[in-house]
C-alpha positions as CSV (number, residue, x, y, z in Angstrom):
1,M,-21.4,48.3,-59.9
2,S,-17.6,47.9,-59.8
3,L,-15.9,47.2,-63.2
4,Y,-14.3,44.3,-61.0
5,A,-16.8,43.7,-58.1
6,R,-17.3,39.8,-59.5
7,E,-13.5,39.4,-59.4
8,R,-12.9,40.9,-56.3
9,R,-15.7,39.0,-54.7
10,I,-14.2,35.8,-56.1
11,A,-10.8,36.6,-55.3
12,E,-11.7,37.1,-51.6
13,L,-13.7,33.9,-51.6
14,A,-10.4,32.1,-53.1
15,V,-8.1,33.6,-50.4
16,E,-10.1,33.2,-47.8
17,R,-10.5,29.4,-48.1
18,A,-6.7,29.0,-48.4
19,C,-6.0,30.9,-45.5
20,R,-8.3,28.4,-43.6
21,L,-6.0,25.6,-45.4
22,T,-3.0,27.5,-43.8
23,S,-5.0,27.8,-40.5
24,I,-5.6,23.8,-40.3
25,V,-2.0,23.3,-41.5
26,S,-0.7,25.5,-38.5
27,E,-2.6,24.6,-35.8
28,S,-2.3,21.2,-36.7
29,Q,1.4,21.8,-35.6
30,Q,3.0,20.0,-39.3
31,T,4.3,23.2,-40.8
32,G,7.6,20.9,-42.1
33,S,8.5,22.1,-45.6
34,V,10.6,20.5,-48.0
35,S,12.6,22.3,-50.5
36,K,12.4,23.4,-54.2
37,S,15.9,23.2,-56.6
38,D,16.5,26.7,-55.3
39,L,16.4,25.2,-51.8
40,S,13.9,27.8,-50.5
41,P,11.3,26.1,-48.8
42,V,7.5,25.4,-49.3
43,T,5.3,23.8,-47.5
44,V,2.0,21.4,-47.5
45,A,0.1,24.9,-47.3
46,D,1.9,26.4,-50.3
47,F,0.4,23.6,-52.9
48,G,-3.2,23.6,-50.5
49,A,-3.2,27.5,-51.1
50,Q,-2.3,27.3,-54.6
51,A,-4.8,24.4,-55.8
52,V,-8.0,25.8,-53.6
53,I,-6.9,29.8,-55.2
54,I,-6.4,28.4,-58.3
55,G,-9.2,25.9,-58.7
56,A,-11.5,28.8,-57.8
57,L,-10.5,31.2,-60.3
58,Q,-10.5,28.1,-63.2
59,N,-14.3,27.8,-61.9
60,V,-15.4,31.2,-62.5
61,F,-12.7,32.5,-64.7
62,P,-11.5,29.4,-66.6
63,A,-9.7,31.0,-69.7
64,D,-7.0,33.3,-67.2
65,P,-3.9,32.6,-66.7
66,V,-1.8,32.7,-63.3
67,V,1.8,33.2,-62.6
68,G,2.1,31.2,-59.2
69,E,4.5,30.4,-57.0
70,E,4.7,26.4,-57.4
71,D,4.5,23.7,-59.7
72,S,2.8,19.9,-58.9
73,S,6.8,18.3,-60.1
74,I,7.6,17.2,-56.2
75,L,3.9,16.1,-55.4
76,R,3.7,13.9,-58.3
77,N,6.7,12.6,-57.2
78,D,5.6,11.3,-53.5
79,V,2.3,10.1,-52.7
80,E,2.5,10.3,-49.2
81,L,3.2,14.1,-49.5
82,R,0.3,14.3,-52.2
83,E,-2.3,12.5,-50.2
84,R,-1.5,15.2,-47.0
85,V,-2.1,18.0,-48.8
86,W,-5.4,16.5,-51.0
87,K,-6.7,16.0,-47.2
88,L,-5.7,19.5,-46.7
89,V,-7.9,20.8,-49.9
90,V,-10.3,19.0,-49.0
91,E,-10.9,20.0,-45.5
92,A,-10.3,23.7,-46.1
93,S,-13.1,23.4,-49.0
94,G,-16.1,22.3,-46.2
95,D,-18.6,20.5,-47.6
96,D,-20.4,23.4,-49.6
97,Y,-20.4,22.2,-53.1
98,Q,-23.0,25.1,-54.0
99,S,-20.1,27.1,-53.4
100,E,-19.7,29.7,-56.2
101,I,-15.8,29.2,-56.4
102,G,-16.6,25.4,-56.3
103,Q,-14.4,22.5,-55.6
104,V,-11.0,20.8,-56.1
105,E,-13.1,17.6,-57.5
106,N,-9.9,15.2,-57.0
107,E,-6.3,14.4,-56.4
108,E,-5.2,14.7,-59.9
109,Q,-7.2,18.0,-60.8
110,M,-5.8,19.2,-57.7
111,L,-2.3,18.8,-59.2
112,D,-3.4,20.2,-62.9
113,Y,-4.9,23.3,-61.2
114,I,-1.7,23.3,-59.1
115,D,0.2,23.4,-62.4
116,W,-2.2,26.2,-63.9
117,G,0.4,28.9,-62.3
118,R,3.2,28.1,-64.3
119,F,1.9,30.7,-66.9
120,E,5.1,33.2,-67.7
121,G,3.5,36.4,-67.9
122,G,4.6,39.3,-70.0
123,K,2.7,41.7,-71.6
124,V,-0.8,39.9,-72.0
125,K,-4.4,41.5,-71.7
126,R,-5.8,39.5,-68.2
127,M,-4.2,37.6,-66.0
128,W,-3.6,36.8,-62.3
129,A,-0.9,36.8,-60.0
130,L,-0.3,34.5,-56.8
131,D,1.5,33.7,-54.2
132,P,-0.1,31.1,-51.9
133,V,1.7,31.2,-48.6
134,D,4.1,34.6,-49.1
135,G,6.7,34.6,-46.2
136,T,6.9,30.7,-46.1
137,K,9.6,31.3,-43.0
138,G,7.4,33.4,-41.0
139,F,4.7,30.3,-42.0
140,L,7.0,28.1,-40.4
141,R,8.1,29.7,-37.0
142,R,4.2,30.9,-36.3
143,G,5.3,34.8,-37.4
144,Q,3.6,37.2,-40.2
145,F,2.9,35.3,-43.6
146,A,0.6,36.2,-46.2
147,V,-1.7,34.7,-49.1
148,C,-2.2,36.6,-51.7
149,L,-3.7,37.0,-55.3
150,A,-4.4,40.0,-58.0
151,L,-5.5,40.6,-61.2
152,I,-3.5,42.7,-63.9
153,V,-5.2,43.9,-67.1
154,D,-2.9,45.5,-69.7
155,S,-0.1,45.1,-67.0
156,K,-1.6,47.0,-64.6
157,V,-3.0,45.8,-61.2
158,V,-6.7,46.4,-60.6
159,V,-7.8,44.1,-57.8
160,G,-5.5,42.8,-55.0
161,V,-6.0,40.6,-52.2
162,I,-4.2,39.9,-48.9
163,G,-4.9,37.4,-46.3
164,C,-3.1,37.4,-43.2
165,P,-4.3,35.0,-41.1
166,N,-1.8,36.3,-37.7
167,L,-2.4,39.5,-38.3
168,L,-3.8,41.3,-35.2
169,V,-7.8,42.5,-35.9
170,D,-6.8,45.7,-33.9
171,P,-3.2,45.6,-33.4
172,A,-3.5,48.3,-30.2
173,D,-5.2,45.5,-28.6
174,G,-3.8,42.0,-28.3
175,S,-6.8,40.1,-27.0
176,S,-8.6,41.3,-30.5
177,G,-8.2,38.2,-31.9
178,K,-6.2,37.5,-35.4
179,G,-6.7,36.8,-39.2
180,M,-7.3,40.3,-41.6
181,L,-8.1,40.4,-44.9
182,M,-7.3,43.4,-46.9
183,S,-8.4,44.4,-50.5
184,A,-8.2,47.2,-53.1
185,V,-9.6,47.9,-56.7
186,V,-7.7,50.6,-59.1
187,G,-9.9,53.5,-58.5
188,E,-11.8,52.3,-55.4
189,G,-9.9,52.3,-53.3
190,A,-8.7,50.3,-50.2
191,F,-10.9,47.7,-47.6
192,S,-10.2,45.8,-44.3
193,R,-12.2,43.2,-42.3
194,P,-11.2,40.6,-39.8
195,L,-11.3,37.1,-41.7
196,A,-13.7,35.3,-39.5
197,S,-16.2,38.5,-40.7
198,P,-18.3,37.9,-44.2
199,V,-17.6,39.1,-47.3
200,G,-19.6,42.8,-48.1
201,S,-18.6,43.8,-44.4
202,A,-14.9,45.4,-45.4
203,R,-14.2,49.1,-44.0
204,P,-12.5,51.6,-45.9
205,I,-8.7,51.9,-45.0
206,K,-6.4,54.6,-45.5
207,M,-2.8,55.5,-45.3
208,S,-1.3,57.3,-42.3
209,S,-1.5,61.9,-42.5
210,L,1.3,62.4,-40.7
211,T,3.6,65.0,-42.4
212,D,6.8,65.0,-40.0
213,I,8.7,62.2,-41.0
214,T,10.6,62.3,-37.6
215,T,7.9,60.6,-36.0
216,A,7.4,57.6,-38.7
217,S,8.2,54.0,-38.1
218,F,9.4,51.6,-41.2
219,C,8.3,48.2,-42.0
220,E,11.1,46.0,-43.2
221,S,11.8,42.5,-44.1
222,V,12.8,40.1,-41.1
223,E,15.2,38.4,-43.3
224,A,18.6,40.2,-44.0
225,G,19.0,38.0,-47.0
226,H,15.6,39.7,-48.2
227,S,16.2,43.4,-47.1
228,A,19.4,45.8,-46.7
229,H,19.2,46.4,-43.3
230,D,22.1,48.5,-42.7
231,Q,21.6,51.3,-45.4
232,Q,17.5,50.8,-44.5
233,A,19.2,52.1,-40.7
234,K,21.3,54.4,-42.3
235,I,18.2,55.8,-44.6
236,A,16.7,55.9,-41.0
237,Q,18.7,57.9,-39.5
238,L,19.0,60.5,-42.1
239,L,15.6,61.2,-42.3
240,G,15.5,61.7,-37.8
241,I,13.5,58.4,-37.2
242,T,14.2,57.0,-33.9
243,K,11.5,54.8,-33.7
244,P,12.8,51.0,-33.8
245,S,11.9,49.5,-37.3
246,V,9.0,46.2,-37.2
247,R,10.4,43.5,-39.3
248,M,7.5,41.0,-40.8
249,D,7.7,38.4,-43.3
250,S,5.5,38.8,-46.5
251,Q,3.4,41.4,-47.6
252,A,2.1,41.8,-44.3
253,K,4.1,44.6,-44.5
254,Y,2.2,46.5,-47.2
255,A,-0.7,45.4,-45.4
256,S,0.1,47.2,-42.4
257,I,1.5,50.6,-43.6
258,A,-1.5,50.2,-45.5
259,R,-3.5,50.4,-42.5
260,C,-1.7,52.7,-40.2
261,D,0.7,50.7,-38.5
262,G,3.6,51.9,-39.8
263,D,4.2,54.6,-41.8
264,I,7.2,53.4,-44.6
265,Y,7.8,50.0,-45.8
266,L,11.4,49.6,-47.7
267,R,13.2,46.9,-49.6
268,L,16.3,47.7,-50.9
269,P,17.9,44.8,-52.5
270,V,20.7,42.8,-51.1
271,S,22.0,41.0,-54.4
272,A,22.6,43.5,-57.6
273,T,21.6,40.3,-60.0
274,Y,18.4,39.9,-57.5
275,E,15.0,40.0,-59.3
276,E,11.7,40.6,-57.5
277,K,8.6,38.5,-58.4
278,I,5.8,39.9,-59.5
279,W,3.4,37.9,-56.9
280,D,5.8,39.4,-54.0
281,H,4.4,42.6,-54.8
282,A,1.1,43.1,-57.2
283,S,-1.3,43.0,-54.1
284,G,0.8,45.2,-51.9
285,N,1.2,47.8,-54.9
286,L,-2.3,48.1,-55.1
287,L,-3.7,47.9,-51.4
288,V,-1.1,50.5,-50.6
289,T,-1.9,53.0,-53.5
290,E,-5.7,52.6,-53.3
291,A,-4.9,53.6,-49.4
292,G,-3.2,56.7,-50.6
293,G,0.3,56.0,-50.6
294,I,3.2,55.3,-53.4
295,V,4.8,52.4,-54.7
296,T,7.9,52.8,-56.3
297,D,11.5,51.6,-56.7
298,M,14.5,52.7,-55.5
299,F,14.8,54.9,-58.4
300,G,11.5,56.4,-57.8
301,N,9.9,54.5,-61.6
302,P,6.7,52.6,-60.9
303,L,6.6,48.9,-60.7
304,D,6.4,47.6,-64.1
305,F,4.6,44.6,-64.7
306,S,4.6,43.7,-67.8
307,Q,8.4,41.9,-68.0
308,G,7.0,38.1,-66.9
309,R,7.5,36.2,-64.2
310,T,9.6,38.9,-62.2
311,L,10.2,43.1,-62.0
312,K,13.3,42.9,-64.0
313,K,12.9,46.1,-65.0
314,N,13.1,47.4,-61.0
315,K,14.9,47.5,-58.3
316,G,14.4,47.6,-54.6
317,I,10.8,48.9,-53.4
318,V,10.1,52.4,-51.3
319,A,6.5,52.8,-50.4
320,A,4.8,55.3,-48.2
321,S,2.0,57.8,-47.7
322,K,2.1,60.3,-50.8
323,A,3.2,62.9,-48.2
324,I,6.1,61.6,-47.4
325,Q,7.4,59.0,-49.9
326,P,9.7,61.7,-51.9
327,K,11.6,62.6,-49.0
328,V,11.9,58.7,-48.7
329,L,13.2,58.2,-52.1
330,E,15.3,61.3,-52.0
331,V,17.1,60.0,-48.9
332,V,17.2,56.8,-50.3
333,Q,18.9,57.8,-53.6
334,K,21.6,59.9,-51.5
335,V,22.2,56.9,-49.2
336,L,22.5,54.3,-52.6
337,Q,25.2,57.0,-54.1
338,E,27.4,57.2,-51.1
339,S,27.6,53.6,-51.1
């Protein structure tokens, strides 16, 4: 049996429940947001998803710390918003009190679970990294977003799960339905299944085997404030790539290249001081690696998850298949030297 079979199963069940919660919010058209202290939007779905996922982890792995994105301070000061989130948590969890991931019992427990995600990270034996709604702006516009959960052991990502409620089951067939769940375990490969399919039904996925880089396609962020689009266009030109880039929010980009919807994911920093958050890359990093790719920063260094809540020793992201990633990295460094 897999060394992390239990963790993968629990992570999939937790992410699946959180995806159900985000879909309830989206379908009810109550995707309004409030602002955190840094003015970034956070929705009721962020709070609810963090509560149900940490609730699941606390039920099965109560000693494991969690590096999460949200805290409950806004909810503790806003009774109406807190009640909205609690109703979502109840609805998404259903009536199955025999579930192996348990239930959130009451509002106070919900708030405590959300706050369990305030761990600062660093060099610890074992911790989880959670992004309850990665790509909040994509979620608000009903585009791509992802629910992401990763287990990090001794600073290495060993389990990664990404739920993408709006990702097509078959990108070649628009009528195939939406909602995909991707998972990976270190040394065991990457897997994919529709969210509507049962746990255990996932199939292996592999990255594209193309060797002619001119036929490749890029995935990049929608928001220009998240990634340097001009530099990335220059890189595509130097590589001879003529296909238009595919822009989407969240770690759905990692999921897309892992299953061959695209070939290259670039995220070059727009600010010299910005530090990527570990929850924005932990799951995707493992998924692409286990699907046969390479993920490094723009200097060719592996991502370092031992530095707390951010990837402070890394700048930028370059992800592609093993056959082409070194060439992409070479051109990235050339463009950076010229800029």
